[in-house]
N, C-alpha and C positions, 0 to 999 in steps of 0.2 A: 603314754600321753598322746592325745590327739594333736596333730599338727595343723595349723591354719596356714595354707599356702596361697593366700590371696596375692594378686599381682603387687609388684613393688610399688611403694608409695613415695611421693615426694617428701624430702626431709623438711622438717619445720625450720623456719628462718631464724627463730629466736635461739639464744645461747642456752643450751640445756646444761643442767648441773649433775655431774656424776660424782657419786661417793664411792671410794674404794675402801672397803674394810680390810683389816689385816695388812695395811700398807707397808708395815715394816718387814714383811716377809719377802722372799725372793721374787715370787710372781708379782706381788704388789709393787715392788720397786721397778721391775721391768715394765709393767703396764703404765705406771705413773710417768716414768721417764718418756716412754713412747708417746703417750697421749699428750703430754705437755709439749713435746717437740713438734708433733704433727697437727694437733687440734686445739692449740691454746686459744684461738679465736672462736672456734665452733663450740667447744665445751668449756665449762668452768669446772675444774677438777678439785675435789675435796678428798682429804684422807682421814681415816679413823683407825685407831689402834688402841689397845690397852696400855701400850708402852709410852713412856714420856720422852720428851726431848727429840722429837722428830723434826728435822731441820727443813721443813717445807711450809709454804704458806697454806692457809686454810686447812689446818690440821686440828683434829679434835681427839682428845684423850678420852676413851670410853670403852668399857667392856660391852660387847654385844649382848651379854646376858642382863645388863642393866636396862630394862625395857623403857622405863620412864625417861631416863637421860637420853637414851638412844633416839627415841621418837621425838623428843624435844629438839634435838640437834637437827634431825631430818626435816621437821616441820619449819623450824626457824630459818634454815638455809635453803628451803624450797627445793630439796633434792628431787630430781625426776627419775634418775637412773642409779641403780646400785650394782657395783661389781663386788659380790660378797665372797671374800677370800679368807676372812678370819676363821680360824679353827684351832683346836688342840690336836696335835699330830699323834701318831700311833706310839711314839716313844715317850709320851708324857707319863710320868709315874703314877698319877692319880687316874685310875680307869674311870671312875664316876665323873670326874671333871671333863674327860673327853666327851662323854655323852651329854653332859650338861651344856657345855659350850656349843658343841656341834649340832645339837638338836634344839635346845631352848633358845640359844642365840640365833640360830637360823630361823626359827619360828618368829622371833621378834623382827628380823629383817623382812621376812615375807609379808608380815602384817603391818609394815611401816606405812604411815599415812602419806598420801600424796604421791607415792612412787608407783609408776606405771610399768616399769621395765626393770627386771632383775636378771643379772648373769650370775649364776650360782656355781661356785667351784665344788663340783663333786670330784670323783677320783676314779681312775681306772682300776683301783683296788676293789671296787665294787664287783668286779668279775674275776678277781685273782683266785677264787675258789676253783675255777676251771683249770688252773695250773696243776691241780691234783689228778687230772685225768688226761688221757691221750686224746689228741696228739700234742696238747699244750704242755703236758708233763715233760715230753721229750724236748720241747723248746726250753723249758726252765732248766732241765738237766743238761742241756747242750749236747744231746745225743740225737737231735733231729736230723734226718737224712734228707738233704735238699733234693737229691736226685730222684728219690722215689716218693717223697711225701709232699714236697712244696706245691706241686701243681694241684694236689687234692686237698690242700689245707682249707678248711672251712672257717672263715673269719667270723668272729662273734658279731652279731647284730643286736641292736636295741630291741627290735620287734620279736626276734626268734629266741633270744638267749636271756632269760631273766637274771637279775643280779645273783651272784654267788660269792659271799664275802671271803676276804682273805683270812686264812686260819693259821698263819705262821706263828703268831703269838697272841695272847689275850688282848694286848694293845692293838695289834693289827686288826683283830676281829671286831673289837668294839669300835674302832675308828671307821672301818669300812661299813659296818652296820649303821653307824650314825649317818653316814653319807647316803646310804640306801633309804633310810627314814626321811632324810632331807629331800630326796627325789620324790618320795611318795607325798610328802607335805606339799611340794610344788604342784604335783598333779591335782591334788585336792583343791588347792587355792585357785589354780587356773580354771577349774570347772565351776567354781562358785564366785568368781570375781572377774573384773575386766583386766586384771594384771597379766602381763606376759613374763614368764620365767623360762630362761634358757639354762638347763642343767648341763654342765660341761664336765665330762669325765676326763680330766687332764691326765696326760701321760707323764713321764718322768722328765721334769725340768731340773737342771742342775746349774750351779754357779759357773762351771767351766764352759757350758754350752757345747759339750762334746758328748757323743753317744757312749763312750767307754768301750770296754772289750768283754763284757759279760752278757748274759741273756737279757739283761735290763735294756740293752740297746734296741730291742724289739719294740719297746714302748716309749722310746726317747721322744721328747718334744723340744724342738729347737726354740730359741727365743724368737726368731723371726716368724716361725709358724704360729707360735702362741699369739704374737701381736697381730699377725695377719687375720687369724680367726676372730679375735675380739673386734678388730676393725670391720670385718665383714658383718658381724652381728650388729654393730652400732649403725652400719649403713642400711641394714635390712629394715623392713617394716617392723614396728614394735608390737605387732599383734601375733607374732610367731612364738610358739612355746614348744618345748620338746627336750629330749635327752640326747646328747651327742658324745660320741667318742672323739678324742682329740689327741693325735700323735703326729709325728712326722711320718713320711713315707718310707718306713724302715724295712730292711731285709727281714724276712720272717714275721712281718707285722701280722698279728692274729686278731685284730679288731677291725671292723669295717668302718670306713669313713664316708660312705656314699650318702648318708643322711645329711652330713655337713655340706657336701657338694651340692646336693639337691636344693637345700633350703637357703644356703648362704653363698653358693658358688665358691666354696672353699676347696682349694687344691694345695696341699703342702708343697713347699718349695725345697725343703731339705729332707734328708733321710740317711739313716745309718746303712752303709753298704755292707756287703758280705765280707767277713773277716778273711 
């Protein structure tokens, strides 16, 4: 995806309206609480989820695959910005439903009327296929030799390393493929419209906000770094589009964060240290 790197623009003075889809999920909750605490006067925050009984104001119960209802909500509430987190995860038993929600639902979000800026939750699993090959295989197997290999570790980049889906299970593969398709849809829409779409390959966010003690710590994303990145994106010009890796600055990190630093001045504040 081409990146538009125009100089930073002044923020609009009016209160913009942000819709967070999948707000009942972990990342949705983290971002909602953060944005409400920091930006309640700058942004009006709305939540959308297929689940009922969400105890927040300005909440709408809706499945993102329901195009008519979804677009009606977005139009009536005059939503400007969408943080699209709603998805069926890799452990969902209905494989076809993973594709339906993650592809068709995302298409509905991307084509929503009146929305000029979308932050799309992709996943670092879009490149988990590289873990089947060295040196990334050694990282996953935890046989990686820091002394001889770390200085030569080539971090994956968006421009040099095309997506390679996760193949652990059929669910993982369908899930990661659906996110790859979502990224490609974003590229096509940006080329043919005035919309800005930021595709974020989120690392591993967990409820404990700790990196753990397995190889997964290499792709850990702290709550603070998650919120910091979204904050930076919201403050940036809304004519930037692109795909970005997002993790904390972890020991043995094998994905490159330079694009996020270049376009959003994002520098992670946390990181999993060497065990």
